[in-house]
N, C-alpha and C positions, 0 to 999 in steps of 0.2 A: 532447512524447513522442518517444523515440528510435525511429528506423525499424528494421525487422528487420535490414537490412544493417548498420546501425551497431551493433546489439547483437551480431551475429555478430563484427564486427570487434573488439569489446571483449572477446570470450572469449579468455582467455590461451592455452589450448591451440590454438585456431584460429589465433591470431597466430603461435604457435610453428610450427604446421603450414605456414603461409605462408612463414616463414623457412627451414624445412627444405626445402620445395619449391624455393625459390630456390637454396639451396646445392646441391641435387641437379642442378638445371638447369645451373649454371655449372661443376660439377666435371668433371674430365676422366677420373675413375676412380670406381668405387663408393666410398661413404663408409660407415664403420662407425657404429654407435650412439655409440661413445665419441668418434669424430671429430666427429660432429654435435653431441654434447653440449658438447664443447670449443668449437666454433665458435659455438654459440648461448648459451654460458654458462648452461646449463640442466641439469636432472637427466636422467640416462639413461632413467629410467622415464617421464618426461614426453615425452622424444623418441620413445620406443617408442609411446606413445599417439598422438603426432602422426603417426608413420609408419603406424599402423593407419588413421587418418583418411585419409591420402593413398592408402593401399592400396585403400581402398574407392572413393575418388574416381577413381583411375587404375587400374582393373582391366580385364582383357580383356573386350571386348564393350560396355564403357561409355564408353571413351575411346580416342582414337587413340594415346595415350601410356599405357604400362603401367609401374607401379612394380614392380620385381622385386628379390628378394634374391639376390645373385650375388657371387662372389669375396670372400666375407666381409663384404659391405656391401650397400648399397642403391643402385640406379641406375634411371634411366628408359630405356626402349627403345620402339621403335615397336610398335604392336599387330600381331597377325598379319594383320589386315585391311589394314593400311597398309604392311606390309613390302615388297610388290612395288613399290609406287609409290616408296617411299624408296630401294629398290635401283636403280630407274631414274634417280632424281635424283642419287644419289651413287655414286661408285665405292666398292668395298670393298677397299682395298689390302691389308688383312691377309689376306683370303681369296683374292684374285685371284692366279692363277698359282702356287698352292702345288703343288710337284712331288710325285710319288709318294715320292721319297727324303725330302723334308721331312716329309711326313705320317708315314712310318715312324719317322723320327727323333723327331718330336714325340710320338708315342705312347710310344716307349721312355722319353723323358725324363719324360713325365707319370706313367708307372707305376713307373719304376725310379729316377728322379732323387732326389737329385742324382747324375749320372753323367757320365763323361768321354767324349771323342771315341773313345778306344780301346775303351771298353766298348760304345759305340753301334755302332762298326764291327764288333766281334766278333758282336753280335747280328744286325746287318743283313747281314754277310758282305761288305761293301764299305766303302770309306773314307767318312767322314761329314763331312769338313771343309766342303764346299760347303753341305750341308744345314744344318749347325749355324750357319754364318755367315749364311745366309738367314733362319733363325728368330730369331737374335739381332737382325738388322737390322729384322725385322718386330715385334720386341718381345714375341714369344711365349715365348722362353726367355731366361735371363740367367745370368751367372756366379754360382756359389755356392761359392767357395773352390777349394782345390786338394787333390789326393790327397796323403797323407802321404809324407814322404821327399823327398830332393833331386830337383829337376826334376819335381815332381809335376804331373800333367796337370790342366788346369782342369776343374772339374766344373760341370754346368749343371742348372738347375731351371726349371720353368715359372713364368710370371709371373701377376699378377692379370689382365693383359690376356688371357692364354690362357683363364682361367676365365670372363671376361666374354664373349669371342667365342664360346666353346663352351657358354655358358649353364649353367655349373656354380656351385653355391653354394660348393663347395670340391672338392679332389681326391678327397675321400672319396665324392663322388657318382659317380665312375667305377665300372664293374663290377669286382668283386673279381678279382684276379689268379688266385686259386685256381680260379676257374670258367672260365679262359680256355684251358686245355690243359696237358698234362703235359710234352711235349717242347719243346725250343727252337724247332723248326720250327712246331709247333702254336701256341706262344706268339707267334712272329713273325707268323704268319698272323692270329691273333686281334687282335694289336696293330694290324696294318694295317687290319683290318675296323673296329675301334672308331674309329680315327682317321678313316677315310673316312666312316663313318656320322655322326660328330659334325661333320665339315666340310661335309656336304651340307645 
């Protein structure tokens, strides 16, 4: 007679959940359902079932690791209870030393991107070259084409890493721009507040 553990191991959905779990552990970025389905050579519906099983197994309060839906995919993160210990063990280079100028620039790109350095400088009221370069180096923004016309300025957008670092399922999870203020000064102030709040 088969043992209970052997019977569980023979369950196809549970085996799929084990494989999905391994893929999420080794992945350097969140994986979408379609990416997981391609990697496992399985149906997206069954992958979603496996993700639900993992979500129950790795939920806040039950495990030190939590499965979350973020940046258009799924990824593991440390639980809130374990976050302080993890922060002490590892430096957080993406968030370490982010200047006020970089936070302002990041907020502008998140809300208004793709946008160019001249557009960012106009909103901030100062040059944006250093802040943009810093954010590109950290992987939080990336090039997204050029403005039309000869010599068009490079435009920038946020990256999936930005969404993951700030815990966003997508940019749609940001507060609506319509609710952030009427004038450019008010908008600038609100963009700074939102960026600071999400970085803390």
